[in-house]
C-alpha positions as CSV (number, residue, x, y, z in Angstrom):
1,M,27.0,29.9,-59.0
2,K,29.5,32.8,-58.6
3,D,26.8,35.0,-59.1
4,E,24.6,34.1,-56.9
5,V,27.3,34.3,-54.3
6,T,28.1,38.0,-55.1
7,Y,24.4,38.6,-55.0
8,I,23.6,37.2,-51.2
9,A,26.8,39.1,-50.4
10,K,25.8,42.6,-51.3
11,R,22.2,41.9,-50.0
12,Y,23.1,40.2,-46.7
13,R,22.3,42.1,-43.6
14,K,22.7,41.2,-40.3
15,G,18.8,39.5,-39.4
16,K,17.6,39.9,-42.6
17,F,17.5,36.6,-43.8
18,S,16.8,34.3,-40.5
19,A,15.9,31.0,-40.2
20,N,13.1,31.4,-37.5
21,K,11.9,34.3,-40.0
22,G,12.0,31.8,-42.6
23,W,9.4,29.6,-40.8
24,R,7.5,32.4,-39.7
25,R,6.8,33.1,-43.1
26,L,5.1,29.9,-44.3
27,N,3.1,29.4,-40.7
28,I,5.4,26.6,-39.7
29,K,6.0,26.3,-36.0
30,P,9.8,24.9,-35.5
31,A,9.3,21.2,-34.0
32,F,12.9,21.6,-32.0
33,K,11.6,23.5,-29.8
34,W,9.2,21.1,-28.7
35,N,10.9,18.3,-28.8
36,S,13.5,19.6,-25.9
37,F,10.1,20.2,-23.7
38,K,9.4,16.5,-24.0
39,I,12.5,15.2,-23.3
40,A,12.6,17.0,-20.1
41,A,9.3,16.3,-19.1
42,A,10.5,12.4,-19.6
43,I,13.7,13.3,-17.9
44,S,12.3,14.6,-15.0
45,S,9.2,12.4,-15.0
46,V,11.7,8.8,-14.4
47,V,14.2,11.5,-11.7
48,V,10.4,12.0,-9.6
49,L,9.3,7.8,-10.2
50,S,13.0,6.8,-9.2
51,A,13.3,9.1,-6.0
52,T,9.5,7.8,-4.9
53,A,10.4,4.4,-5.8
54,A,13.8,5.1,-3.7
55,V,11.5,6.2,-0.7
56,I,9.3,3.2,-0.4
57,F,12.2,1.1,-0.6
58,H,13.7,2.8,2.5
59,Q,10.5,2.9,3.8
60,Y,9.6,-0.5,4.1
61,E,12.9,-2.2,4.3
62,L,13.1,-5.0,7.0
63,K,15.7,-4.3,8.7
64,N,14.9,-6.0,12.0
65,A,13.1,-9.0,10.4
66,P,13.5,-12.4,12.3
67,D,16.0,-14.8,11.0
68,K,14.2,-17.7,12.5
69,P,10.9,-17.9,9.7
70,I,7.6,-17.3,11.9
71,H,5.4,-20.3,13.1
72,E,1.5,-19.8,13.2
73,I,-0.4,-22.0,16.0
74,V,-4.1,-23.1,14.6
75,K,-6.3,-23.7,17.5
76,P,-8.1,-27.4,16.1
77,V,-11.8,-26.9,15.4
78,E,-14.1,-28.0,18.6
79,P,-17.0,-29.9,18.1
80,L,-19.6,-26.7,18.9
81,E,-17.8,-25.3,16.0
82,V,-18.7,-28.1,13.7
83,V,-21.2,-26.9,10.3
84,K,-24.1,-28.3,9.4
85,V,-27.5,-28.3,7.7
86,I,-30.0,-28.0,9.4
87,D,-34.0,-27.8,8.3
88,F,-37.5,-27.5,10.6
89,E,-40.7,-27.1,9.1
90,N,-43.7,-25.5,11.2
91,I,-41.7,-27.8,14.4
92,P,-42.6,-27.2,18.1
93,L,-39.1,-25.9,20.0
94,T,-39.0,-29.4,21.6
95,T,-38.8,-31.6,18.9
96,V,-35.6,-28.5,17.5
97,I,-33.8,-28.5,20.3
98,S,-34.1,-32.4,20.3
99,K,-32.6,-32.7,16.8
100,I,-30.1,-29.5,17.2
101,E,-28.6,-31.9,20.2
102,E,-28.7,-34.8,18.3
103,V,-27.3,-33.7,15.1
104,Y,-24.3,-31.5,16.5
105,G,-24.0,-33.5,19.9
106,V,-24.8,-30.9,22.1
107,E,-26.6,-30.3,25.2
108,I,-28.6,-27.2,25.5
109,E,-29.7,-25.3,28.7
110,N,-32.0,-22.5,29.7
111,V,-35.0,-24.0,27.6
112,P,-38.5,-22.1,28.2
113,E,-41.1,-24.3,30.0
114,N,-43.5,-23.4,27.4
115,A,-41.7,-25.2,24.4
116,E,-44.0,-27.2,23.0
117,E,-46.1,-23.6,22.1
118,Y,-43.3,-22.1,19.8
119,N,-43.0,-23.7,16.7
120,L,-40.2,-22.9,14.2
121,S,-39.8,-23.1,10.2
122,L,-36.3,-22.6,10.1
123,H,-33.2,-24.0,7.4
124,Y,-29.5,-23.0,8.6
125,E,-25.8,-23.8,7.9
126,G,-23.6,-23.5,10.8
127,N,-22.6,-24.1,14.1
128,A,-24.4,-25.1,17.1
129,V,-24.3,-21.2,18.9
130,D,-24.4,-19.5,16.2
131,L,-27.7,-21.6,15.4
132,V,-28.9,-21.8,19.1
133,A,-28.4,-17.2,19.1
134,T,-30.3,-17.1,15.9
135,I,-33.2,-19.1,17.6
136,N,-33.3,-17.2,20.4
137,D,-33.0,-13.5,18.2
138,I,-36.3,-15.3,16.9
139,L,-38.1,-16.5,19.3
140,E,-36.8,-14.3,22.1
141,T,-35.3,-16.4,24.1
142,Q,-32.2,-17.2,26.3
143,M,-31.0,-20.8,25.4
144,T,-27.4,-21.6,25.6
145,V,-25.0,-24.4,24.5
146,K,-23.4,-26.6,27.5
147,K,-19.8,-26.7,26.7
């Protein structure tokens, strides 16, 4: 071992035997440089995400939230809004109107004078107001549901 130390001591020159040059000769890039970049990127992403979360939390914080619970007012369903299914197959409008009044329990106004001349085929699921509006669109009439 003494000979080895003497050999190195005689031939040593500053910068002659560097670890980086040795890695380059072997075509191996040192991994420790990339690891530091990965660690820095991970830390910076954690910092950015934490800052974003803090901003969002403070922006949407409910400082003036009421202490009392909020009660919603629910309006009961009126008879005109009852949803039912009704079918017509090539039936005169007068019969259709009487069937709607019977099924939904409503009264229909502004029935055309020549209602017997109109025939209607329709499958409908909904309330009386929407049904009469649909018939008005189809037959170009102006009927209304009396409340």
